[in-house]
C-alpha positions in Angstrom: 10.0 -62.9 198.3 8.7 -62.1 201.5 8.4 -62.1 205.4 5.9 -62.3 207.8 6.8 -59.5 209.6 5.9 -56.6 207.3 2.5 -58.1 207.0 0.2 -55.5 208.8 -1.9 -58.2 211.7 0.4 -61.3 211.4 3.7 -59.8 213.1 3.1 -62.0 216.0 2.1 -65.9 215.9 -1.2 -66.5 217.4 -1.9 -69.0 219.9 -4.3 -71.5 219.9 -5.2 -74.2 217.7 -9.1 -73.7 218.2 -8.3 -69.8 216.8 -7.0 -71.5 213.4 -9.6 -74.1 213.5 -12.2 -70.9 213.7 -10.8 -69.5 210.7 -9.8 -72.3 208.3 -11.2 -75.0 207.0 -9.0 -77.9 206.3 -9.6 -79.9 203.0 -7.1 -82.7 202.2 -3.6 -83.8 203.4 -1.1 -82.9 201.0 2.2 -84.4 202.0 4.5 -85.5 204.8 8.0 -84.5 205.9 10.6 -85.1 207.8 9.2 -81.9 209.9 5.8 -82.2 210.0 2.7 -82.3 207.4 0.8 -80.2 204.5 -2.9 -80.0 204.1 -4.6 -77.7 202.0 -7.4 -75.7 203.6 -10.0 -72.9 203.3 -10.5 -69.9 204.9 -13.9 -69.2 206.3 -14.0 -66.1 205.5 -14.2 -65.7 202.0 -12.9 -69.0 200.5 -9.9 -68.4 199.8 -7.9 -71.0 199.2 -4.3 -72.2 201.1 -2.2 -74.2 202.3 -0.9 -74.6 205.7 1.6 -76.6 207.0 2.0 -78.0 210.7 5.8 -78.0 211.8 6.3 -80.2 214.8 7.8 -78.2 217.2 10.0 -81.6 218.9 11.3 -82.2 215.2 13.2 -79.0 214.9 16.7 -79.3 215.6 18.6 -76.8 217.5 20.4 -74.9 215.2 17.0 -74.0 213.3 15.4 -71.8 216.1 16.0 -68.1 215.7 14.7 -65.6 217.7 12.7 -62.9 215.7 12.3 -59.2 217.0 9.0 -59.4 216.0 7.5 -62.7 216.0 9.9 -64.0 219.5 10.9 -67.7 219.5 9.9 -69.3 215.8 10.9 -71.8 213.9 13.9 -70.1 211.5 11.5 -71.5 208.5 8.6 -69.2 209.7 11.3 -66.0 210.0 12.0 -66.3 206.2 9.9 -68.9 204.5 7.9 -66.8 201.6 4.8 -65.4 201.1 3.1 -66.4 204.5 -0.4 -65.3 205.4 -0.5 -66.0 208.7 1.4 -68.1 211.6 -0.8 -69.8 214.6 0.9 -71.6 217.4 -0.7 -74.7 219.9 1.6 -77.1 222.0 2.8 -79.1 219.5 2.9 -77.4 216.3 3.0 -74.0 214.1 0.8 -73.8 212.3 1.5 -71.8 208.7 -0.8 -70.5 206.5 0.6 -70.3 203.1 -0.6 -68.7 199.3 -1.5 -71.8 197.6 0.5 -72.1 194.3 -1.5 -73.8 191.2 -2.9 -76.8 191.7 0.6 -77.3 195.1 2.1 -80.0 192.0 5.2 -80.4 193.0 8.2 -80.8 190.7 9.0 -84.7 191.3 5.1 -85.5 190.1 5.5 -83.0 187.0 8.5 -84.9 185.8 7.3 -88.6 186.9 4.2 -87.1 184.1 5.4 -86.3 181.4 8.1 -88.2 178.5 10.5 -86.3 178.8 10.9 -82.7 179.4 12.9 -80.4 177.1 15.9 -78.5 177.2 14.2 -75.1 176.8 11.2 -75.9 179.1 14.2 -77.6 181.6 16.5 -74.1 181.2 13.2 -72.2 181.8 12.3 -73.9 185.1 16.0 -74.3 185.9 16.7 -70.3 185.6 13.8 -69.3 188.5 15.3 -71.9 190.3 18.6 -70.7 190.2 17.6 -67.1 190.4 15.7 -68.1 193.9 19.2 -69.1 195.4 21.3 -66.3 193.9 18.7 -64.1 196.2 18.8 -66.3 199.2 22.8 -66.2 199.0 22.3 -62.2 198.9 20.5 -62.6 202.2 22.6 -65.1 203.1 20.3 -67.6 203.5 21.1 -71.6 203.1 17.7 -74.0 201.9 20.1 -77.1 202.5 17.5 -79.4 201.0 17.2 -78.2 197.7 15.7 -81.2 195.0 12.5 -82.0 192.7 9.7 -82.6 196.2 10.4 -79.1 197.7 9.9 -77.3 194.5 6.2 -76.5 193.4 5.2 -75.9 189.9 2.2 -74.2 188.3 0.2 -74.7 184.6 2.2 -71.6 183.8 5.9 -73.6 184.9 6.2 -71.0 187.2 7.9 -72.3 190.5 8.6 -71.8 194.0 11.0 -73.4 196.5 9.6 -74.5 199.7 10.5 -76.2 203.1 12.6 -74.2 204.1 13.0 -76.2 207.4 16.5 -77.0 207.0 17.4 -73.9 206.0 20.1 -71.8 207.9 22.2 -68.8 208.4 25.4 -68.8 206.3 27.8 -66.6 208.4 31.7 -65.3 208.2 33.8 -68.8 209.0 30.3 -70.4 209.6 30.6 -74.7 209.4 28.2 -77.2 209.5 28.8 -80.2 211.0 25.5 -82.2 210.1 24.1 -82.9 206.7 20.5 -82.5 206.3 19.6 -82.9 202.6 18.3 -85.9 200.4 21.2 -88.7 200.0 20.2 -88.5 196.6 21.6 -84.9 196.4 24.4 -85.5 198.2 28.0 -84.5 197.5 30.9 -86.5 197.6 32.5 -84.2 199.5 30.2 -84.7 202.2 28.2 -88.0 201.9 25.8 -90.8 204.8 29.5 -92.4 205.6 31.6 -90.0 206.1 30.5 -86.5 207.6 32.5 -83.4 207.4 32.8 -79.7 208.0 31.6 -77.7 205.4 30.8 -74.0 204.5 26.8 -75.1 202.6 27.0 -72.8 199.6 29.7 -75.7 197.6 26.8 -78.2 198.3 24.1 -76.3 196.9 25.5 -76.3 194.0 26.0 -79.4 193.8 21.7 -80.1 194.3 21.4 -77.6 191.7 23.3 -79.5 189.0 21.7 -83.0 190.6 18.6 -81.2 189.8 18.6 -79.8 186.4 20.4 -83.7 185.0 16.9 -85.0 186.5 14.8 -82.2 184.8 16.8 -83.7 181.7 16.6 -86.9 181.9 14.1 -87.8 184.0 15.7 -89.5 187.2 18.4 -89.0 189.5 22.0 -88.9 188.3 23.5 -91.2 191.7 21.6 -93.7 193.6 23.5 -94.8 196.4 26.6 -93.2 197.8 29.1 -95.6 195.3 27.9 -93.9 192.4 28.1 -90.6 194.2 31.4 -90.7 195.7 32.4 -92.1 191.5 30.2 -89.1 190.5 29.8 -89.9 186.8 26.9 -88.8 185.1 25.4 -90.8 182.3 23.8 -88.5 179.9 21.3 -91.1 178.0 20.2 -88.7 175.4 21.4 -85.9 173.1 22.0 -82.2 174.5 22.8 -79.0 173.6 26.8 -78.2 173.3 26.3 -75.7 175.8 24.9 -78.0 178.6 27.4 -80.1 179.9 29.7 -78.1 181.7 27.0 -76.6 183.3 27.1 -80.8 184.5 30.7 -81.8 185.2 30.8 -82.3 188.8 34.0 -80.2 189.2 32.3 -76.7 187.5 30.8 -75.9 191.0 30.4 -72.3 189.5 28.1 -69.8 191.7 25.1 -69.0 191.3 25.0 -65.1 190.2 27.8 -67.4 186.9 25.6 -69.3 186.3 22.4 -67.0 185.5 24.5 -65.2 183.1 25.3 -69.0 181.3 24.1 -69.1 177.7 22.1 -72.3 177.8 18.8 -72.2 175.4 16.0 -70.0 174.6 13.4 -69.1 177.5 10.2 -71.1 176.7 7.3 -68.2 176.7 4.6 -69.4 179.2 1.9 -70.1 175.9 -1.6 -72.1 175.9 0.1 -74.5 173.5 2.9 -74.8 175.0 1.3 -75.9 178.0 -1.4 -78.3 176.3 1.5 -80.6 175.7 3.0 -81.1 179.0 0.5 -83.2 181.5 -0.8 -81.9 184.7 
């Protein structure tokens, strides 16, 4: 993980959209979310392919602004996001230039392309995500919107967690009052009908469980509030004996324990295995 304040020449937010357009050529729209939109682009000076996220200032909620000592007043996403090359600013947007990871295929698209993921590959992908969450937790950061669409994957099955637009800092005694994620990943005690006061880590562990189910069965376990509150899992396929304890809703273990849990074998990034799956 990497913070823009540590890169020489990138410790200030560059102003004026003209400067961004002079240095980068937008190529293709990648997607749009609640806080802005994303484009592929090419750096004019050397042809390097990058991904640019346009963050709408008007959509940044009050607790997602931070006063960074090096960057000034910026979106919290800019202050904590990884592998940021440059940040530009105009009146309406922050334009965040990031390294391009693979073909910018998200995990939702990857799962949709496969008839079914085997457990070893599911374990390999999931362990990377758990390691990411464990690192963020060590920095007192909550992502708050973990889902398949916010994870990108390359042809070696290496992943990156993206879209920190809803991220927040943890602090002793600090409680959140608004659920910022996606309904299908919302936990029973904090659904869209009865919002609650929560610390954050417990909801993030629930989201990890939902994502694990989606990895292995190719669909979300819960589709509406009623199913979430009932919290019953339908294991459509036979799975290994080591997996079910991770899927039980009451077992929201911590990331360090989850990382040490023995489940399947890590898949080597071999060409043969890569050819078996579609990209």
